[in-house]
KEKE-3310 file (N, C-alpha, C; in steps of 0.2 Angstrom, whole numbers, plus 5000, padded with zeros to 4 digits):
npx = (5309:5311:5323:5332:5329:5336:5350:5354:5356:5347:5340:5333:5320:5312:5300:5304:5297:5292:5302:5298:5286:5273:5268:5254:5252:5253:5257:5266:5265:5270:5281:5291:5299:5301:5294:5292:5292:5301:5312:5323:5337:5339:5351:5356:5368:5382:5386:5375:5365:5355:5349:5332:5330:5319:5309:5296:5289:5307:5314:5324:5332:5338:5347:5347:5354:5347:5349:5350:5348:5358:5368:5372:5371:5355:5348:5338:5338:5340:5349:5358:5362:5369:5379:5384:5389:5397:5408:5411:5419:5429:5436:5443:5450:5446:5435:5418:5411:5399:5386:5369:5357:5342:5326:5309:5294:5285:5270:5253:5242:5235:5222:5212:5215:5209:5209:5218:5237:5240:5250:5258:5250:5259:5268:5267:5253:5248:5247:5260:5263:5270:5280:5293:5305:5322:5323:5329:5324:5313:5308:5304:5292:5291:5299:5300:5299:5309:5320:5318:5321:5335:5342:5338:5345:5358:5360:5357:5370:5370:5378:5376:5375:5371:5357:5340:5328:5317:5311:5296:5280:5282:5293:5308:5326:5339:5357:5367:5382:5397:5402:5405:5395:5387:5386:5380:5368:5361:5360:5353:5341:5337:5337:5326:5315:5317:5311:5297:5294:5296:5288:5275:5274:5274:5263:5262:5264:5277:5281:5287:5286:5287:5279:5270:5261:5251:5257:5269:5286:5294:5301:5317:5331:5344:5360:5377:5393:5409:5423:5436:5453:5456:5470:5477:5466:5465:5456:5450:5443:5452:5467:5485:5487:5475:5465:5449:5448:5450:5443:5434:5425:5421:5415:5404:5399:5393:5384:5375:5372:5364:5353:5341:5337:5338:5327:5314:5320:5324:5314:5300:5289:5270:5266:5279:5281:5275:5283:5296:5291:5282:5294:5303:5317:5320:5326:5321:5331:5346:5355:5373:5381:5391:5388:5374:5357:5348:5349:5352:5362:5373:5388:5394:5400:5418:5433:5446:5450:5437:5428:5416:5399:5383:5368:5354:5341:5335:5319:5312:5305:5311:5320:5334:5346:5344:5344:5354:5363:5359:5363:5377:5382:5379:5390:5401:5399:5402:5416:5422:5420:5423:5415:5411:5404:5392:5391:5394:5380:5376:5366:5350:5343:5339:5330:5341:5333:5340:5343:5332:5320:5310:5294:5282:5278:5274:5279:5292:5295:5291:5304:5313:5310:5314:5328:5344:5356:5352:5348:5360:5368:5360:5355:5344:5331:5330:5327:5315:5306:5306:5300:5288:5281:5281:5274:5260:5257:5253:5243:5234:5233:5226:5215:5207:5198:5201:5200:5202:5198:5183:5179:5183:5179:5167:5158:5159:5153)
npy = (5263:5270:5262:5271:5282:5278:5275:5288:5294:5300:5305:5294:5299:5299:5299:5301:5295:5283:5274:5270:5263:5254:5235:5234:5246:5258:5272:5278:5294:5309:5314:5304:5303:5315:5330:5337:5327:5325:5322:5307:5302:5289:5278:5269:5254:5249:5236:5230:5228:5220:5209:5203:5185:5179:5187:5192:5202:5210:5216:5225:5226:5236:5237:5248:5261:5271:5288:5303:5319:5327:5320:5310:5294:5289:5289:5280:5269:5253:5245:5254:5256:5242:5244:5254:5247:5239:5246:5251:5238:5240:5250:5244:5237:5224:5213:5206:5191:5183:5171:5164:5155:5150:5145:5140:5137:5130:5133:5126:5138:5152:5157:5162:5170:5167:5152:5139:5135:5123:5109:5110:5100:5086:5081:5068:5067:5071:5077:5081:5073:5076:5066:5068:5074:5079:5070:5063:5063:5072:5084:5082:5082:5095:5098:5106:5119:5120:5118:5129:5140:5136:5140:5153:5157:5156:5164:5176:5178:5171:5161:5143:5133:5122:5113:5108:5097:5102:5101:5103:5101:5102:5111:5118:5121:5133:5136:5148:5155:5158:5175:5193:5203:5213:5209:5197:5199:5208:5196:5188:5193:5196:5182:5179:5187:5183:5168:5170:5176:5167:5157:5162:5160:5147:5143:5143:5146:5155:5156:5165:5167:5167:5154:5147:5136:5128:5117:5112:5113:5129:5142:5149:5161:5156:5165:5163:5168:5175:5183:5192:5196:5210:5213:5201:5189:5182:5172:5178:5172:5161:5155:5153:5140:5135:5136:5143:5161:5174:5186:5178:5173:5187:5190:5182:5185:5198:5195:5189:5200:5209:5201:5200:5214:5216:5207:5209:5216:5205:5196:5201:5201:5197:5184:5178:5174:5163:5152:5154:5152:5139:5129:5121:5116:5129:5140:5151:5159:5166:5159:5149:5136:5121:5114:5113:5112:5118:5128:5146:5151:5145:5135:5129:5111:5114:5118:5126:5138:5139:5143:5148:5159:5154:5164:5159:5165:5173:5174:5167:5176:5190:5205:5204:5213:5222:5211:5205:5216:5219:5207:5208:5221:5219:5209:5215:5224:5218:5214:5227:5230:5220:5209:5196:5179:5169:5153:5141:5128:5112:5097:5094:5108:5119:5137:5151:5164:5177:5175:5173:5177:5191:5185:5188:5199:5212:5211:5210:5223:5232:5230:5235:5247:5251:5251:5256:5252:5249:5260:5267:5260:5260:5272:5284:5289:5279:5269:5273:5277:5263:5256:5263:5259:5245:5245:5250:5240:5229:5234:5233:5219:5216:5221:5212:5197:5179:5164:5154:5161:5162:5150:5143:5152:5156:5151:5150:5154)
npz = (5771:5756:5743:5736:5742:5755:5749:5746:5757:5766:5779:5793:5803:5819:5832:5849:5859:5854:5856:5872:5868:5872:5872:5869:5862:5865:5875:5890:5900:5894:5900:5902:5890:5886:5885:5875:5864:5855:5839:5837:5827:5817:5814:5803:5805:5798:5797:5797:5788:5778:5764:5763:5761:5762:5757:5744:5733:5733:5748:5760:5776:5790:5804:5817:5826:5838:5840:5849:5841:5841:5842:5851:5857:5862:5878:5880:5871:5869:5862:5863:5876:5878:5869:5878:5890:5885:5881:5893:5897:5888:5893:5904:5898:5894:5885:5884:5879:5873:5870:5865:5868:5861:5864:5856:5852:5837:5830:5825:5813:5823:5824:5830:5847:5858:5859:5864:5859:5845:5840:5824:5809:5803:5789:5789:5791:5805:5821:5832:5848:5859:5861:5854:5860:5859:5849:5833:5823:5824:5818:5807:5801:5799:5790:5777:5783:5791:5781:5774:5784:5788:5775:5774:5786:5783:5772:5778:5786:5797:5808:5814:5828:5836:5834:5839:5844:5857:5875:5875:5867:5850:5851:5850:5850:5846:5846:5845:5839:5850:5853:5850:5860:5856:5841:5843:5850:5840:5830:5836:5838:5823:5820:5828:5820:5809:5810:5812:5801:5790:5794:5793:5780:5777:5784:5797:5814:5824:5840:5854:5865:5885:5891:5882:5883:5895:5909:5902:5898:5897:5887:5884:5884:5887:5893:5889:5896:5896:5898:5890:5888:5880:5872:5872:5871:5878:5892:5906:5916:5917:5927:5922:5925:5923:5934:5942:5943:5952:5947:5939:5950:5956:5945:5944:5959:5955:5946:5955:5965:5955:5950:5957:5957:5942:5938:5930:5917:5913:5912:5906:5905:5909:5906:5907:5923:5922:5918:5925:5938:5938:5936:5924:5926:5924:5934:5947:5953:5961:5964:5962:5952:5948:5935:5937:5933:5942:5946:5946:5940:5931:5929:5916:5913:5904:5896:5904:5895:5890:5902:5909:5912:5912:5912:5916:5918:5908:5898:5882:5878:5880:5877:5868:5868:5880:5889:5889:5891:5903:5911:5907:5912:5926:5930:5926:5937:5948:5946:5947:5959:5966:5971:5981:5977:5984:5992:5980:5977:5975:5969:5976:5982:5993:5991:5999:6008:6003:5989:5983:5969:5963:5959:5952:5938:5943:5956:5952:5945:5956:5963:5954:5952:5967:5965:5967:5961:5947:5942:5942:5933:5921:5920:5926:5917:5908:5916:5923:5913:5907:5917:5918:5905:5907:5917:5911:5903:5912:5919:5909:5907:5920:5916:5911:5914:5916:5908:5919:5929:5928:5927:5939:5948:5949:5954:5967:5984)
capx = (5310:5313:5331:5333:5330:5341:5355:5355:5359:5341:5340:5327:5319:5307:5297:5309:5290:5292:5306:5294:5279:5271:5267:5248:5252:5251:5263:5266:5266:5277:5287:5297:5303:5303:5288:5291:5293:5305:5314:5328:5339:5339:5356:5360:5374:5382:5386:5369:5360:5352:5342:5328:5329:5310:5302:5295:5297:5313:5316:5330:5331:5344:5347:5348:5355:5344:5353:5348:5347:5363:5374:5375:5366:5349:5347:5331:5339:5343:5354:5365:5365:5371:5385:5387:5393:5404:5414:5415:5422:5435:5440:5447:5456:5443:5429:5414:5410:5392:5382:5363:5352:5334:5320:5304:5287:5281:5261:5248:5241:5230:5218:5208:5218:5205:5209:5226:5239:5240:5255:5257:5250:5266:5270:5263:5245:5247:5250:5266:5259:5274:5286:5300:5309:5329:5323:5335:5318:5307:5305:5303:5285:5293:5306:5300:5298:5316:5325:5320:5325:5342:5344:5338:5351:5366:5358:5358:5376:5369:5381:5371:5380:5367:5349:5337:5320:5316:5307:5290:5278:5284:5298:5315:5330:5345:5362:5370:5389:5399:5407:5405:5389:5382:5383:5375:5361:5358:5360:5347:5335:5338:5334:5317:5310:5317:5307:5291:5292:5298:5284:5269:5275:5272:5255:5262:5265:5281:5280:5293:5282:5291:5277:5264:5257:5252:5260:5274:5291:5293:5307:5320:5335:5350:5366:5383:5395:5414:5427:5442:5458:5456:5475:5478:5461:5464:5451:5451:5440:5456:5473:5489:5485:5468:5461:5447:5453:5446:5438:5427:5424:5419:5410:5397:5395:5390:5377:5371:5370:5360:5348:5334:5335:5335:5323:5309:5322:5326:5308:5298:5280:5266:5269:5287:5283:5274:5289:5300:5287:5283:5299:5306:5323:5320:5326:5320:5335:5351:5360:5376:5382:5394:5384:5368:5352:5341:5353:5351:5369:5376:5395:5395:5407:5421:5440:5448:5449:5429:5426:5410:5395:5377:5363:5347:5334:5330:5316:5313:5302:5317:5324:5343:5348:5343:5345:5364:5368:5359:5369:5386:5384:5379:5397:5406:5400:5405:5422:5425:5417:5425:5412:5411:5399:5389:5395:5391:5378:5375:5361:5345:5343:5334:5335:5341:5330:5342:5345:5325:5320:5303:5289:5276:5280:5271:5285:5299:5293:5292:5309:5317:5309:5320:5334:5348:5361:5349:5349:5367:5371:5358:5352:5336:5329:5329:5324:5309:5304:5305:5294:5281:5279:5278:5265:5254:5255:5253:5237:5230:5233:5224:5207:5206:5195:5203:5196:5201:5193:5175:5178:5184:5179:5161:5154:5160:5148)
capy = (5269:5268:5259:5277:5287:5276:5275:5293:5294:5303:5304:5293:5302:5295:5300:5299:5291:5277:5268:5268:5262:5247:5230:5236:5251:5264:5277:5281:5299:5311:5317:5300:5303:5323:5333:5340:5320:5328:5316:5303:5299:5281:5278:5261:5251:5247:5230:5225:5229:5213:5210:5198:5180:5175:5191:5195:5207:5211:5221:5225:5227:5238:5237:5255:5265:5276:5292:5310:5323:5331:5315:5305:5287:5291:5282:5274:5263:5246:5242:5260:5251:5237:5246:5257:5242:5235:5253:5252:5233:5241:5255:5241:5233:5218:5212:5202:5186:5178:5165:5164:5148:5152:5140:5144:5135:5130:5130:5129:5146:5152:5164:5163:5169:5163:5143:5136:5134:5117:5108:5108:5093:5086:5078:5061:5069:5069:5082:5079:5073:5076:5062:5069:5078:5077:5064:5065:5063:5075:5088:5079:5084:5102:5098:5112:5125:5121:5119:5138:5143:5135:5143:5161:5160:5157:5170:5184:5176:5168:5155:5141:5129:5115:5115:5102:5097:5103:5097:5104:5098:5107:5115:5117:5126:5134:5138:5153:5153:5163:5180:5199:5204:5218:5205:5193:5203:5208:5191:5185:5198:5194:5176:5179:5190:5177:5163:5172:5179:5160:5154:5165:5158:5140:5142:5141:5151:5153:5159:5165:5168:5163:5148:5146:5130:5125:5109:5111:5117:5137:5145:5151:5162:5157:5168:5161:5173:5174:5190:5191:5202:5215:5213:5193:5186:5178:5172:5180:5167:5155:5158:5149:5134:5133:5137:5148:5167:5179:5190:5174:5174:5193:5191:5181:5190:5205:5191:5188:5205:5211:5196:5201:5221:5216:5203:5212:5217:5198:5192:5206:5199:5194:5178:5176:5172:5157:5149:5154:5149:5133:5128:5115:5118:5137:5143:5157:5160:5167:5152:5147:5129:5120:5111:5111:5116:5122:5135:5152:5155:5137:5135:5123:5108:5116:5118:5132:5141:5141:5145:5153:5159:5154:5166:5154:5167:5176:5169:5168:5185:5194:5208:5202:5218:5222:5206:5205:5223:5219:5202:5210:5225:5215:5205:5220:5228:5214:5215:5233:5230:5215:5207:5189:5176:5164:5145:5137:5124:5105:5092:5097:5113:5125:5143:5155:5170:5182:5173:5171:5181:5192:5179:5191:5207:5218:5211:5213:5230:5235:5230:5239:5254:5254:5247:5262:5249:5249:5267:5268:5256:5263:5278:5285:5290:5272:5264:5276:5275:5257:5253:5266:5256:5239:5247:5251:5232:5225:5235:5230:5213:5218:5223:5205:5191:5175:5157:5151:5164:5163:5142:5143:5155:5160:5146:5151:5157)
capz = (5766:5748:5744:5734:5749:5760:5747:5747:5764:5769:5787:5794:5811:5823:5838:5855:5863:5851:5861:5876:5867:5876:5867:5864:5856:5868:5879:5895:5899:5891:5905:5902:5886:5885:5885:5868:5861:5848:5835:5837:5821:5817:5811:5800:5808:5791:5796:5798:5782:5775:5762:5767:5757:5760:5754:5737:5731:5739:5753:5764:5783:5791:5812:5816:5831:5840:5842:5850:5836:5845:5840:5856:5858:5866:5883:5879:5865:5871:5860:5864:5882:5876:5867:5883:5893:5882:5881:5900:5898:5885:5897:5908:5894:5893:5882:5885:5876:5874:5865:5867:5866:5861:5863:5853:5849:5831:5830:5818:5813:5828:5822:5838:5852:5865:5859:5866:5854:5844:5835:5816:5805:5801:5783:5789:5793:5812:5826:5838:5853:5864:5863:5851:5864:5857:5843:5826:5817:5827:5814:5797:5797:5797:5784:5773:5785:5795:5776:5772:5790:5786:5770:5777:5791:5780:5767:5783:5788:5804:5809:5820:5832:5837:5832:5843:5845:5865:5879:5874:5861:5845:5855:5847:5852:5842:5851:5841:5840:5854:5849:5851:5863:5851:5836:5846:5852:5833:5827:5840:5836:5816:5820:5830:5814:5802:5810:5811:5793:5786:5796:5790:5773:5778:5787:5803:5820:5828:5847:5858:5872:5889:5892:5879:5884:5902:5910:5898:5899:5893:5881:5887:5880:5891:5890:5892:5897:5897:5899:5888:5887:5872:5867:5870:5869:5885:5894:5912:5921:5922:5927:5919:5928:5922:5939:5941:5945:5956:5941:5939:5956:5957:5942:5947:5963:5953:5945:5961:5966:5952:5948:5958:5955:5935:5935:5926:5912:5910:5911:5905:5903:5912:5906:5910:5926:5921:5916:5931:5946:5939:5934:5921:5923:5923:5940:5947:5959:5961:5966:5957:5954:5944:5929:5939:5929:5946:5948:5941:5936:5930:5927:5911:5912:5899:5897:5906:5890:5889:5908:5907:5917:5910:5915:5915:5920:5903:5892:5875:5877:5882:5874:5868:5869:5886:5896:5886:5894:5910:5914:5906:5918:5934:5929:5928:5942:5953:5946:5949:5967:5971:5974:5983:5977:5989:5992:5977:5978:5971:5971:5979:5988:5996:5989:6003:6005:6000:5984:5978:5963:5962:5955:5947:5935:5949:5961:5949:5943:5961:5964:5950:5955:5971:5963:5965:5955:5941:5939:5941:5927:5916:5919:5929:5912:5904:5922:5925:5907:5906:5923:5917:5900:5908:5920:5906:5901:5918:5920:5905:5909:5926:5915:5908:5917:5912:5910:5925:5935:5928:5928:5947:5955:5947:5956:5974:5988)
cpx = (5311:5320:5333:5333:5335:5347:5358:5358:5353:5341:5333:5326:5313:5307:5301:5303:5292:5296:5303:5287:5278:5269:5261:5247:5252:5257:5261:5268:5272:5283:5293:5301:5304:5297:5286:5290:5294:5308:5321:5331:5340:5344:5357:5366:5376:5385:5381:5363:5359:5348:5338:5327:5321:5306:5304:5290:5301:5312:5322:5329:5339:5343:5351:5351:5352:5347:5349:5352:5355:5369:5374:5370:5360:5349:5342:5332:5342:5349:5360:5366:5369:5379:5388:5392:5396:5409:5415:5420:5430:5438:5445:5451:5453:5438:5425:5414:5404:5390:5374:5360:5345:5328:5313:5298:5286:5275:5259:5245:5235:5227:5213:5211:5215:5205:5217:5228:5239:5246:5252:5254:5256:5266:5266:5255:5245:5251:5255:5262:5264:5280:5291:5305:5317:5329:5326:5329:5312:5304:5304:5296:5285:5298:5305:5300:5307:5322:5325:5323:5332:5344:5344:5344:5357:5364:5360:5365:5376:5373:5378:5376:5375:5360:5345:5329:5320:5311:5299:5287:5279:5289:5305:5320:5336:5350:5367:5378:5392:5402:5405:5397:5384:5380:5378:5368:5358:5356:5354:5341:5334:5333:5327:5314:5310:5312:5300:5290:5292:5291:5277:5269:5273:5266:5257:5263:5271:5281:5285:5291:5287:5287:5272:5257:5258:5254:5265:5280:5292:5301:5311:5326:5342:5356:5373:5390:5404:5417:5433:5447:5458:5462:5477:5473:5460:5459:5452:5449:5446:5461:5477:5489:5479:5462:5456:5449:5448:5440:5433:5423:5417:5413:5401:5394:5392:5383:5373:5368:5364:5355:5341:5331:5333:5330:5319:5313:5326:5319:5302:5290:5277:5268:5274:5288:5280:5278:5293:5296:5284:5288:5300:5312:5325:5321:5326:5325:5342:5357:5367:5379:5386:5390:5376:5362:5348:5345:5352:5356:5372:5384:5395:5400:5410:5429:5441:5447:5441:5426:5419:5404:5388:5371:5357:5340:5330:5326:5316:5310:5307:5320:5330:5345:5349:5344:5352:5367:5367:5363:5374:5387:5381:5385:5401:5405:5401:5412:5426:5425:5421:5422:5412:5405:5396:5393:5392:5387:5376:5368:5355:5345:5339:5337:5334:5335:5333:5344:5340:5325:5311:5299:5283:5281:5279:5278:5291:5300:5294:5299:5315:5315:5313:5328:5339:5355:5359:5349:5355:5370:5368:5354:5344:5333:5326:5325:5316:5304:5301:5299:5288:5278:5278:5273:5259:5252:5252:5245:5231:5229:5227:5215:5205:5204:5197:5199:5194:5196:5186:5174:5179:5181:5170:5155:5153:5155:5152)
cpy = (5267:5266:5266:5282:5284:5277:5281:5297:5299:5300:5301:5296:5299:5299:5298:5293:5286:5271:5266:5264:5253:5242:5229:5241:5257:5268:5277:5289:5304:5314:5311:5300:5310:5326:5336:5334:5323:5320:5313:5303:5291:5280:5270:5258:5247:5240:5224:5228:5222:5214:5204:5192:5179:5181:5192:5197:5208:5217:5221:5227:5230:5239:5245:5256:5270:5283:5300:5315:5327:5325:5309:5299:5290:5285:5279:5269:5257:5244:5248:5258:5247:5239:5250:5253:5238:5240:5251:5245:5236:5245:5251:5236:5224:5218:5206:5198:5183:5175:5167:5158:5150:5146:5144:5137:5135:5126:5130:5136:5146:5158:5166:5164:5167:5155:5143:5136:5126:5115:5108:5102:5094:5082:5070:5063:5070:5075:5078:5079:5074:5072:5062:5071:5074:5071:5068:5066:5068:5079:5087:5081:5093:5104:5106:5119:5125:5122:5126:5142:5144:5139:5150:5162:5161:5161:5176:5183:5175:5163:5151:5136:5123:5119:5108:5102:5097:5099:5096:5102:5103:5111:5113:5124:5128:5137:5141:5154:5160:5170:5188:5201:5207:5213:5199:5195:5205:5201:5186:5188:5195:5187:5173:5182:5185:5172:5165:5173:5171:5155:5155:5161:5150:5140:5142:5147:5150:5159:5158:5167:5165:5156:5147:5142:5128:5117:5107:5114:5123:5135:5149:5156:5164:5161:5165:5166:5171:5181:5186:5196:5205:5211:5205:5189:5182:5178:5172:5177:5163:5158:5154:5142:5131:5133:5143:5155:5171:5185:5184:5175:5181:5195:5190:5182:5195:5202:5193:5194:5210:5207:5198:5209:5219:5211:5205:5214:5210:5194:5196:5206:5197:5186:5174:5173:5166:5151:5149:5152:5143:5130:5119:5117:5124:5141:5150:5158:5162:5165:5151:5139:5127:5114:5109:5115:5119:5128:5140:5154:5147:5139:5127:5117:5111:5115:5124:5138:5143:5142:5150:5152:5159:5158:5162:5157:5168:5171:5171:5175:5190:5198:5205:5207:5220:5219:5204:5210:5222:5214:5205:5216:5224:5212:5211:5225:5225:5213:5221:5233:5226:5210:5197:5185:5173:5158:5142:5131:5119:5101:5097:5103:5118:5133:5148:5159:5174:5183:5171:5179:5184:5185:5181:5197:5212:5218:5214:5221:5235:5235:5233:5245:5255:5251:5254:5258:5250:5255:5270:5266:5260:5269:5280:5286:5283:5269:5267:5275:5267:5254:5257:5262:5250:5239:5248:5245:5229:5229:5234:5223:5211:5217:5217:5200:5184:5168:5156:5154:5163:5154:5142:5145:5157:5155:5148:5155:5164)
cpz = (5760:5749:5740:5739:5754:5757:5746:5751:5768:5775:5790:5804:5814:5829:5845:5858:5861:5856:5868:5875:5870:5870:5864:5862:5860:5872:5885:5896:5896:5894:5905:5897:5883:5883:5879:5862:5855:5847:5838:5829:5822:5813:5810:5801:5801:5791:5796:5794:5777:5771:5764:5761:5756:5757:5747:5736:5736:5742:5757:5771:5787:5800:5814:5823:5831:5844:5844:5842:5837:5842:5845:5855:5864:5871:5885:5875:5869:5869:5862:5871:5883:5873:5873:5889:5892:5882:5887:5901:5895:5889:5901:5905:5893:5887:5883:5880:5876:5869:5868:5865:5867:5858:5860:5851:5842:5831:5825:5818:5818:5827:5827:5844:5858:5866:5861:5857:5852:5840:5829:5814:5801:5792:5783:5792:5800:5816:5830:5844:5860:5867:5858:5854:5862:5849:5837:5821:5818:5822:5808:5796:5797:5792:5781:5776:5789:5786:5774:5778:5790:5780:5772:5782:5786:5775:5770:5786:5796:5805:5814:5822:5832:5837:5834:5844:5854:5869:5877:5866:5857:5847:5852:5849:5847:5846:5844:5843:5844:5851:5853:5854:5857:5844:5838:5847:5844:5829:5831:5838:5828:5815:5822:5822:5809:5803:5810:5803:5791:5789:5794:5783:5772:5782:5794:5807:5824:5835:5852:5865:5878:5891:5889:5880:5893:5903:5905:5898:5894:5890:5884:5882:5885:5889:5892:5891:5899:5898:5895:5889:5878:5868:5867:5869:5877:5890:5902:5918:5922:5921:5923:5921:5927:5928:5938:5944:5950:5952:5940:5945:5957:5951:5942:5953:5961:5950:5949:5963:5963:5948:5950:5956:5947:5933:5930:5918:5910:5910:5912:5904:5909:5912:5908:5917:5928:5920:5923:5938:5944:5933:5930:5918:5920:5930:5941:5955:5957:5962:5961:5958:5950:5940:5932:5936:5934:5948:5942:5938:5937:5928:5923:5912:5904:5900:5900:5902:5888:5894:5905:5913:5913:5914:5913:5917:5914:5898:5886:5873:5879:5878:5872:5869:5877:5892:5894:5891:5902:5914:5913:5913:5926:5935:5930:5934:5949:5952:5948:5956:5971:5974:5976:5983:5985:5988:5985:5979:5973:5972:5971:5982:5988:5994:5996:6001:6003:5992:5979:5973:5965:5958:5951:5945:5940:5954:5958:5947:5951:5965:5961:5952:5962:5970:5962:5960:5948:5937:5939:5934:5920:5913:5924:5923:5909:5909:5923:5918:5906:5910:5921:5911:5902:5911:5918:5904:5906:5919:5914:5904:5915:5921:5912:5913:5913:5913:5915:5930:5935:5929:5935:5951:5955:5952:5965:5976:5989)
residu = (UNK:UNK:UNK:UNK:UNK:UNK:UNK:UNK:UNK:UNK:UNK:UNK:UNK:UNK:UNK:UNK:UNK:UNK:UNK:UNK:UNK:UNK:UNK:UNK:UNK:UNK:UNK:UNK:UNK:UNK:UNK:UNK:UNK:UNK:UNK:UNK:UNK:UNK:UNK:UNK:UNK:UNK:UNK:UNK:UNK:UNK:UNK:UNK:UNK:UNK:UNK:UNK:UNK:UNK:UNK:UNK:UNK:UNK:UNK:UNK:UNK:UNK:UNK:UNK:UNK:UNK:UNK:UNK:UNK:UNK:UNK:UNK:UNK:UNK:UNK:UNK:UNK:UNK:UNK:UNK:UNK:UNK:UNK:UNK:UNK:UNK:UNK:UNK:UNK:UNK:UNK:UNK:UNK:UNK:UNK:UNK:UNK:UNK:UNK:UNK:UNK:UNK:UNK:UNK:UNK:UNK:UNK:UNK:UNK:UNK:UNK:UNK:UNK:UNK:UNK:UNK:UNK:UNK:UNK:UNK:UNK:UNK:UNK:UNK:UNK:UNK:UNK:UNK:UNK:UNK:UNK:UNK:UNK:UNK:UNK:UNK:UNK:UNK:UNK:UNK:UNK:UNK:UNK:UNK:UNK:UNK:UNK:UNK:UNK:UNK:UNK:UNK:UNK:UNK:UNK:UNK:UNK:UNK:UNK:UNK:UNK:UNK:UNK:UNK:UNK:UNK:UNK:UNK:UNK:UNK:UNK:UNK:UNK:UNK:UNK:UNK:UNK:UNK:UNK:UNK:UNK:UNK:UNK:UNK:UNK:UNK:UNK:UNK:UNK:UNK:UNK:UNK:UNK:UNK:UNK:UNK:UNK:UNK:UNK:UNK:UNK:UNK:UNK:UNK:UNK:UNK:UNK:UNK:UNK:UNK:UNK:UNK:UNK:UNK:UNK:UNK:UNK:UNK:UNK:UNK:UNK:UNK:UNK:UNK:UNK:UNK:UNK:UNK:UNK:UNK:UNK:UNK:UNK:UNK:UNK:UNK:UNK:UNK:UNK:UNK:UNK:UNK:UNK:UNK:UNK:UNK:UNK:UNK:UNK:UNK:UNK:UNK:UNK:UNK:UNK:UNK:UNK:UNK:UNK:UNK:UNK:UNK:UNK:UNK:UNK:UNK:UNK:UNK:UNK:UNK:UNK:UNK:UNK:UNK:UNK:UNK:UNK:UNK:UNK:UNK:UNK:UNK:UNK:UNK:UNK:UNK:UNK:UNK:UNK:UNK:UNK:UNK:UNK:UNK:UNK:UNK:UNK:UNK:UNK:UNK:UNK:UNK:UNK:UNK:UNK:UNK:UNK:UNK:UNK:UNK:UNK:UNK:UNK:UNK:UNK:UNK:UNK:UNK:UNK:UNK:UNK:UNK:UNK:UNK:UNK:UNK:UNK:UNK:UNK:UNK:UNK:UNK:UNK:UNK:UNK:UNK:UNK:UNK:UNK:UNK:UNK:UNK:UNK:UNK:UNK:UNK:UNK:UNK:UNK:UNK:UNK:UNK:UNK:UNK:UNK:UNK:UNK:UNK:UNK:UNK:UNK:UNK:UNK:UNK:UNK:UNK:UNK:UNK:UNK:UNK:UNK:UNK:UNK:UNK:UNK:UNK:UNK:UNK:UNK:UNK:UNK:UNK:UNK:UNK:UNK:UNK:UNK:UNK:UNK:UNK:UNK:UNK:UNK:UNK:UNK:UNK:UNK:UNK:UNK:UNK:UNK:UNK:UNK:UNK:UNK:UNK:UNK:UNK:UNK:UNK:UNK:UNK:UNK)
# end
């Protein structure tokens, strides 16, 4: 909308069904969002109004809450779902703290989607060949792009911890600083938007697919989680002697209880399961471990004050609001019901059947359909609408025949 209209306080309204629009642009039947398909109000968060530093002429972006016209948050809003989870913690005198690690690929322009992604040509005139993982000079060929990324992050107030080249060809990772879950979800969203916009200016393509290249590590969005007392800020995962607490165990127990049911929320696309089922440190299980990257739930080595649980299941393609909400809701479910986790695993291990997770989007959606826990924590309207939208996407995928099928199966008798 115009700056004048925004500053005058003009209310921006949007059809309710847009919150269930699938990634191809279509919609599930209207019964999933109200047969009248009435309007929602988009209410800007005053702390999340940003002038976009990469935009000429000037533009601004406002992150909004989707509220019913009666004033309450829409149950179809993922940002609203996260705010509701945070409020449930606050009712117990607690506050969750999270940080996200986001991986992504930087590719050359890809105008023909039937062709594989390729690394960009660097300043040295060559394309990266996959030998630059964790190199201090690995992104020199992309220095103009990353220089503008850093400048835009600073302009948007996005603090960063570490930035590195990851294992994949032209794959990178950023660690955002820990803090309030809603703030981190907003920052993760803004960062992904920033990446894609700045890349376009430089003739590049940033891809946040979970697995854009075959036989190459995929891209994750690991979520680090701790819980503190609202009054004191003390990490309730550690006692005064620095030892793990019962709350810490119960949080892990809740994560384990929800991971299989919530897999479709953490891994929302067909492509997500390429990352999980051909893992390079992308575990598709609900096991937990101290500093073992083969476990879906990892306890990083840290001081007692920084004791936290890392959920390694979500990919870079996950909705940050929904993934953080689902992970924190599962942990709170464990705290409230005093759930005990399984025994921790170490070293190489076989995943017990009760801790394995769905390995296709179809299986994950079927599990979500049967989940009483998901409907209890997020409401039937949201879960049923989400399944309906994702089912459209899955059907669209099955309507296409892949090159592998033509190459391998066409000659079969």
